C-alpha positions as CSV (number, residue, x, y, z in Angstrom):
1,M,-20.0,-28.0,46.1
2,K,-21.2,-24.6,47.2
3,K,-18.9,-24.8,50.3
4,F,-16.0,-25.6,48.0
5,L,-16.7,-22.7,45.7
6,I,-16.9,-20.3,48.7
7,N,-13.6,-21.6,50.1
8,L,-12.0,-21.3,46.6
9,S,-13.3,-17.7,46.3
10,L,-11.8,-16.9,49.7
11,V,-8.5,-18.3,48.7
12,L,-8.4,-16.3,45.5
13,L,-9.4,-13.2,47.4
14,V,-6.5,-13.7,49.8
15,V,-4.1,-14.3,47.0
16,V,-5.2,-11.1,45.2
17,A,-5.0,-9.2,48.5
18,L,-1.4,-10.4,49.2
19,F,-0.4,-9.5,45.6
20,G,-1.8,-6.0,46.1
21,W,-0.1,-5.7,49.4
22,T,3.3,-6.5,47.9
23,M,2.8,-3.7,45.4
24,L,1.7,-1.2,48.0
25,P,3.9,1.9,48.7
26,W,4.4,3.0,52.3
27,L,1.9,5.9,51.9
28,G,-0.8,3.4,50.9
29,A,0.1,1.3,54.0
30,L,-0.1,4.4,56.2
31,A,-3.5,5.2,54.8
32,L,-4.7,1.6,55.5
33,A,-3.3,1.9,59.1
34,V,-5.2,5.1,59.7
35,I,-8.5,3.6,58.4
36,F,-8.0,0.5,60.5
37,A,-7.3,2.6,63.6
38,A,-10.5,4.6,63.0
39,W,-12.4,1.3,62.7
40,L,-10.9,0.1,66.0
41,G,-11.8,3.3,67.8
42,F,-15.2,4.2,66.4
43,S,-17.1,1.0,65.6
44,R,-18.6,-1.6,67.9
45,S,-16.8,-4.5,66.1
46,G,-13.6,-2.5,66.2
47,R,-13.8,-1.8,69.9
48,Q,-14.5,-5.5,70.5
49,T,-11.5,-6.4,68.4
50,A,-9.3,-4.0,70.3
51,S,-10.4,-5.5,73.6
52,M,-9.8,-9.1,72.5
53,T,-6.4,-8.1,71.0
54,A,-5.4,-6.4,74.3
55,V,-6.3,-9.6,76.2
56,G,-4.3,-11.7,73.7
57,V,-1.2,-9.5,73.9
58,S,-1.3,-9.5,77.7
59,T,-0.8,-13.3,77.6
60,L,2.2,-13.2,75.3
61,R,4.5,-13.3,78.3
62,Q,3.0,-16.6,79.3
63,R,3.6,-17.9,75.7
64,A,7.1,-16.4,75.3
65,G,8.6,-19.5,73.8
66,S,6.0,-20.0,71.1
67,S,5.8,-16.3,70.4
68,S,9.6,-16.1,70.0
69,V,9.4,-18.8,67.3
70,I,7.3,-16.5,65.2
71,V,9.4,-13.4,65.8
72,I,12.8,-15.2,65.2
73,G,11.5,-17.1,62.2
74,I,10.2,-14.0,60.4
75,A,13.3,-12.0,61.4
76,G,15.4,-14.6,59.7
77,V,13.3,-14.4,56.5
78,V,13.5,-10.6,56.4
79,A,17.2,-10.6,57.1
80,V,18.1,-13.1,54.5
81,L,15.8,-11.6,51.8
82,V,16.9,-8.0,52.4
83,A,20.6,-8.9,52.5
84,L,20.4,-10.8,49.2
85,L,18.5,-7.9,47.5
86,A,20.9,-5.4,49.1
87,M,23.8,-7.3,47.5
88,G,22.1,-7.1,44.1
89,E,21.4,-3.3,44.5
90,G,24.9,-2.6,45.6
91,L,26.4,-4.6,42.7
92,T,24.1,-3.0,40.2
93,A,24.8,0.5,41.5
94,T,28.5,-0.2,41.3
95,L,28.4,-1.4,37.7
96,Q,26.0,1.3,36.5
97,S,27.5,4.3,38.2
98,G,30.5,4.4,35.8
99,G,28.1,5.2,32.9
100,R,27.3,8.7,31.4
101,T,25.2,10.0,28.6
102,D,27.9,12.3,27.3
103,T,30.5,9.5,26.8
104,A,30.3,6.6,24.4
105,I,32.0,3.2,24.1
106,V,32.7,1.6,20.8
107,L,33.1,-2.2,20.4
108,R,33.5,-4.6,17.6
109,G,30.1,-5.4,16.0
110,G,28.2,-8.1,17.8
111,S,30.3,-7.9,20.9
112,A,28.4,-7.8,24.2
113,A,31.4,-6.9,26.3
114,E,34.9,-5.6,26.0
115,S,36.4,-9.0,26.6
116,A,34.7,-10.2,23.4
117,S,35.8,-7.3,21.2
118,V,38.9,-6.6,19.1
119,L,39.7,-3.3,17.3
120,V,42.7,-2.9,15.1
121,H,44.8,0.3,14.9
122,D,42.9,1.6,11.8
123,D,39.6,1.2,13.6
124,V,40.8,3.3,16.5
125,L,42.0,6.1,14.1
126,A,38.7,6.1,12.2
127,I,36.6,6.3,15.3
128,G,38.7,9.2,16.6
129,Q,37.8,11.2,13.4
130,A,34.0,10.8,13.8
131,P,31.8,13.9,14.3
132,G,30.4,14.8,17.7
133,I,33.6,14.1,19.7
134,A,34.8,16.7,22.1
135,R,38.3,18.1,22.0
136,D,40.8,19.4,24.5
137,A,42.3,22.8,24.7
138,G,44.9,21.8,22.1
139,G,42.3,20.5,19.7
140,K,43.0,16.8,20.3
141,P,40.0,14.5,20.3
142,L,39.1,13.1,23.7
143,V,39.5,9.5,22.8
144,S,41.0,6.6,24.7
145,A,41.6,3.2,23.1
146,E,41.6,0.6,25.9
147,L,42.7,-2.9,26.4
148,V,41.4,-5.1,29.3
149,V,43.2,-8.3,30.4
150,A,42.8,-10.6,33.4
151,A,45.9,-10.3,35.6
152,S,46.7,-13.0,38.2
153,V,47.2,-11.5,41.7
154,K,47.1,-12.7,45.3
155,Q,44.2,-12.1,47.7
156,Q,44.9,-9.7,50.5
157,G,45.9,-11.7,53.6
158,S,46.2,-15.1,51.9
159,D,48.0,-17.0,49.2
160,E,44.9,-17.6,47.2
161,D,45.0,-16.5,43.5
162,A,42.5,-14.1,42.1
163,N,41.9,-12.4,38.8
164,A,42.2,-8.6,38.8
165,Q,41.1,-6.5,35.8
166,L,44.1,-4.7,34.3
167,R,43.0,-1.9,32.0
168,G,45.5,-0.4,29.6
169,V,44.4,3.2,28.7
170,D,45.6,6.2,26.7
171,A,46.4,9.5,28.4
172,E,42.9,10.9,27.7
173,A,41.3,8.2,29.8
174,W,41.4,10.4,32.9
175,A,39.6,13.3,31.2
176,L,36.9,10.9,30.1
177,R,36.1,9.9,33.7
178,P,35.9,13.1,35.7
179,G,34.7,11.3,38.8
180,L,37.9,9.3,39.0
181,K,40.4,11.0,41.3
182,I,43.9,10.1,42.5
183,V,43.8,9.8,46.3
184,Q,47.4,8.6,46.9
185,G,50.5,8.9,44.8
186,R,50.4,10.0,41.2
187,K,49.3,9.0,37.7
188,F,51.4,6.4,35.9
189,T,53.9,7.6,33.3
190,P,53.1,6.6,29.7
191,G,55.5,4.1,28.3
192,L,56.6,2.8,31.7
193,R,55.4,-0.3,33.6
194,E,53.6,1.6,36.3
195,L,50.2,1.0,37.9
196,D,47.4,3.1,39.4
197,V,45.1,0.9,41.4
198,G,41.5,1.4,42.4
199,Q,40.9,1.7,46.1
200,G,38.7,-1.4,46.1
201,A,41.5,-3.4,44.4
202,A,44.0,-2.0,46.9
203,R,41.9,-3.4,49.7
204,Q,41.1,-6.7,48.0
205,F,44.5,-7.7,46.5
206,A,48.0,-8.0,48.1
207,G,50.9,-5.9,47.1
208,M,48.9,-2.9,45.9
209,A,50.2,-0.1,48.2
210,V,52.0,2.8,46.6
211,G,55.6,1.8,46.1
212,D,55.0,-1.9,45.9
213,E,56.3,-4.0,43.1
214,V,53.8,-6.6,41.7
215,K,54.4,-9.2,39.1
216,L,51.7,-9.3,36.4
217,G,52.3,-11.8,33.7
218,T,56.1,-12.1,33.2
219,E,56.8,-8.5,34.0
220,S,57.2,-6.5,37.3
221,W,55.1,-3.4,37.7
222,K,55.4,-0.6,40.2
223,V,52.3,0.8,42.0
224,V,52.6,4.6,41.8
225,G,49.1,5.7,42.7
226,V,45.7,4.8,44.1
227,F,42.5,6.2,42.7
228,A,38.8,6.4,43.8
229,S,35.8,6.4,41.5
230,G,32.9,4.9,43.4
231,D,32.1,2.5,40.6
232,A,33.4,-0.7,39.0
233,Y,36.6,1.0,38.1
234,D,37.5,0.9,41.8
235,S,38.2,-2.8,41.3
236,E,40.7,-2.3,38.4
237,L,44.4,-1.8,37.8
238,W,45.3,0.9,35.3
239,A,48.4,1.2,33.2
240,D,49.6,2.6,29.9
241,R,47.9,0.7,27.0
242,E,51.0,0.2,25.0
243,A,52.9,-1.2,28.0
244,V,50.0,-3.6,28.7
245,A,49.8,-4.7,25.0
246,S,53.6,-5.3,25.0
247,A,53.6,-7.3,28.2
248,Y,50.6,-9.5,27.2
249,R,51.6,-9.7,23.5
250,R,48.5,-7.9,22.1
251,G,50.3,-6.0,19.4
252,N,48.7,-2.6,18.7
253,S,45.1,-3.7,19.1
254,A,42.4,-2.5,21.5
255,E,39.2,-3.9,22.8
256,S,37.2,-0.7,23.1
257,V,37.4,2.9,22.4
258,L,35.9,5.4,24.8
259,V,35.1,8.9,23.5
260,K,33.9,12.1,25.1
261,L,31.0,13.6,23.2
262,T,30.2,17.3,22.8
263,G,27.0,16.6,24.6
264,P,24.3,13.8,25.0
265,A,22.6,15.0,21.8
266,A,25.8,14.4,19.8
267,F,25.5,10.6,20.2
268,D,23.1,10.1,17.3
269,S,25.4,11.9,14.8
270,F,28.4,10.1,16.1
271,N,26.7,6.7,15.9
272,A,25.3,7.4,12.4
273,A,28.8,8.3,11.1
274,L,30.3,5.0,12.4
275,A,27.4,3.0,11.0
276,S,27.8,4.6,7.5
277,D,31.5,3.9,7.3
278,P,31.8,0.6,5.3
279,K,35.3,-0.1,6.6
280,L,34.1,-0.1,10.2
281,K,32.3,-3.1,11.7
282,V,31.6,-1.6,15.1
283,E,28.7,-0.8,17.5
284,A,28.5,2.2,19.7
285,S,26.4,3.0,22.8
286,T,26.5,5.5,25.5
287,T,28.4,4.3,28.6
288,A,25.1,4.7,30.6
289,D,23.4,2.2,28.3
290,Y,26.4,-0.1,28.1
291,F,26.8,-0.4,31.9
292,A,23.0,-0.8,32.4
293,K,23.0,-3.8,30.0
294,Q,26.1,-5.3,31.7
295,S,24.4,-5.3,35.1
296,A,20.9,-6.2,34.0
297,S,21.3,-10.0,33.8
298,L,23.4,-10.2,37.0
299,A,20.9,-8.1,38.9
300,K,18.0,-10.2,37.6
301,T,19.7,-13.4,38.7
302,I,20.4,-12.1,42.2
303,H,16.8,-10.8,42.5
304,I,15.4,-14.2,41.5
305,V,17.7,-16.1,43.9
306,G,16.8,-13.7,46.7
307,L,13.1,-14.1,46.1
308,T,13.4,-17.9,45.8
309,V,15.3,-18.2,49.1
310,G,12.9,-15.8,50.7
311,I,9.9,-17.8,49.6
312,I,11.3,-21.1,50.8
313,M,12.1,-19.5,54.2
314,A,8.8,-17.8,54.3
315,I,6.9,-21.1,53.9
316,G,8.8,-22.4,56.9
317,A,8.0,-19.3,58.9
318,I,4.3,-19.6,58.0
319,F,4.1,-23.2,59.2
320,G,5.8,-22.1,62.4
321,A,3.3,-19.3,62.9
322,L,0.4,-21.6,62.1
323,N,1.5,-24.1,64.8
324,C,2.1,-21.5,67.4
325,M,-1.2,-19.7,66.8
326,F,-3.2,-22.9,66.6
327,A,-1.8,-23.7,70.0
328,A,-2.6,-20.2,71.3
329,V,-6.2,-20.5,70.1
330,A,-6.6,-23.9,71.7
331,S,-5.2,-22.6,75.0
332,R,-7.6,-19.6,74.9
333,A,-10.7,-21.6,73.7
334,R,-12.6,-21.1,76.9
335,E,-11.8,-17.4,77.0
336,I,-12.9,-16.9,73.4
337,A,-16.0,-19.0,73.9
338,T,-17.0,-16.9,76.9
339,L,-16.6,-13.7,75.0
340,R,-18.7,-15.1,72.2
341,A,-21.3,-16.1,74.7
342,I,-21.6,-12.5,76.1
343,G,-22.1,-11.0,72.6
344,F,-18.8,-10.7,70.9
345,R,-19.1,-11.4,67.2
346,G,-17.1,-13.7,65.0
347,A,-15.4,-10.9,63.0
348,P,-13.7,-9.4,66.0
349,V,-12.4,-12.9,67.0
350,V,-10.9,-13.4,63.5
351,V,-9.3,-9.9,63.3
352,S,-8.0,-10.0,66.9
353,V,-6.2,-13.3,66.4
354,M,-4.8,-12.2,63.0
355,L,-3.8,-8.8,64.5
356,E,-1.9,-10.5,67.3
357,T,0.0,-12.6,64.8
358,M,0.8,-9.7,62.6
359,L,2.1,-7.7,65.6
360,L,4.5,-10.5,66.3
361,A,5.4,-10.6,62.6
362,L,6.0,-6.8,62.6
363,L,8.3,-7.2,65.6
364,G,10.2,-9.9,63.7
365,G,10.3,-7.8,60.6
366,V,11.7,-4.8,62.4
367,L,14.3,-7.0,64.1
368,G,15.4,-8.6,60.9
369,A,15.6,-5.2,59.1
370,L,17.6,-3.7,62.0
371,I,20.1,-6.6,61.9
372,V,20.6,-6.2,58.1
373,W,21.0,-2.4,58.4
374,L,23.6,-2.7,61.2
375,V,25.5,-5.6,59.7
376,F,25.3,-5.2,55.9
377,N,24.6,-1.6,55.0
378,G,27.9,-0.4,53.4
379,Y,29.5,-3.9,53.8
380,T,32.3,-4.4,51.3
381,A,32.3,-7.6,49.3
382,S,33.6,-8.9,46.0
383,T,32.2,-11.1,43.3
384,L,33.2,-12.4,39.9
385,N,32.1,-10.4,36.9
386,G,33.2,-12.5,34.0
387,L,36.7,-13.7,34.9
388,T,37.6,-10.8,37.2
389,Q,36.6,-9.7,40.6
390,V,34.5,-6.6,41.3
391,V,34.5,-5.0,44.7
392,F,31.2,-3.4,45.7
393,R,29.2,-2.4,48.8
394,F,25.9,-3.7,50.0
395,K,23.2,-1.1,49.6
396,V,20.4,-1.5,52.2
397,S,17.9,1.1,50.9
398,P,14.7,2.3,52.7
399,Q,12.7,0.7,49.9
400,L,14.3,-2.7,50.6
401,L,13.6,-2.3,54.3
402,W,10.0,-1.5,53.5
403,D,9.8,-4.6,51.2
404,G,11.1,-6.7,54.1
405,L,8.4,-5.4,56.4
406,K,5.7,-6.1,53.9
407,W,7.0,-9.7,53.6
408,A,6.9,-10.0,57.4
409,L,3.3,-8.7,57.6
410,A,2.2,-11.0,54.8
411,I,3.7,-14.0,56.6
412,G,1.9,-12.9,59.7
413,F,-1.4,-12.5,57.8
414,I,-1.2,-16.0,56.4
415,G,0.0,-17.6,59.6
416,G,-2.8,-16.1,61.6
417,L,-5.7,-16.5,59.1
418,F,-6.5,-20.2,59.5
419,P,-6.2,-20.2,63.4
420,A,-8.4,-17.1,63.5
421,V,-11.0,-18.7,61.3
422,R,-10.9,-21.8,63.5
423,A,-11.4,-19.8,66.6
424,A,-14.4,-18.0,65.1
425,R,-16.0,-21.2,63.9
426,L,-15.6,-23.2,67.1
427,P,-19.1,-23.7,68.6
428,V,-19.4,-21.9,71.9
429,T,-21.0,-24.9,73.7
430,T,-18.4,-27.2,72.4
431,A,-15.5,-25.0,73.7
432,L,-17.1,-24.5,77.1
433,R,-17.9,-28.2,77.5
434,E,-14.4,-29.4,76.5
435,L,-12.7,-27.1,78.9
């Protein structure tokens, strides 16, 4: 019973240590590395550990096959985990970057997204008269009623159908998004069936070059410009709202109203005025909050999927490391027993075996991180957001690379722990007699 409690305590200690390790910033890891290096250099046990580790590392060439299993397995875990999380970060950044604190979006009350909202003409007029809205040089409120529909288009380089997001906007829409710039051609002319397309949509969908004619619904539209915004709008097609409403038989309605505020502090008065109007059944939020909410659930899902896949692969890598290190310990049993016989303690044996495994894990982690950085950083992809496709770039951040390395070292720690304990517990006489 006592032995069981001791083993249980050790397991719990390892679990707590691993949890703390996953939360550790790189500065904390650097501090631990400095302390460990000092222990290796200035204590007797540390010098014994360094000597045993050097001997073990010198034999890696003889165990290249089994060692490569550890390195490649852990590299695969890190590469897959970081790639999935980079996808989530890139998509979240794309969805959130279109938000600002000095612009607000108004939807029908209870609507979680534009696609679920309907605003009639009187709603749009009332919203435009609310206090806190900025005005242009002519005194006109900076308000854009907008209508979003799913337009059927063709994928670039294939005959496969895809849904592009066609946004009908008012003339003030450009002023409400100062980061959005025309990079080719010109802006569409209000009242005409002309399109400006985001540069992401131009790459993703066929027939989106300036001068092309594309059929949306039952009407033919001419592409007159390409714009860049660096956010989710890059995946959209823009046209005059009245033209879109006419082509898709939406009457004079809108789905949302975007307004430019006089400043971030003006949102409270603007929102209060809308809430106090009994004729309006609407909800307002800053575009920063709106886009954050839109991306939160998707980012959480991708994060959970990434961790789940990473854990499954990590379990496989741990078993691979266990098998390889158990074999390595068995092949070095006489050597370890001899060192124990001449005075080497059990602790250096345990630490040296674990250190050897973690060095291999670190090599695998660096390899996996390098592969992800070279292949996926800035890689352009697209995914469905609702019924439409959003073009985004993978974002391999330094924090994600550090997280991947922490996973690699954690796998190495677990994979080397049990073989190390076995090596330290093996009786010296038994090891010398068997070999």
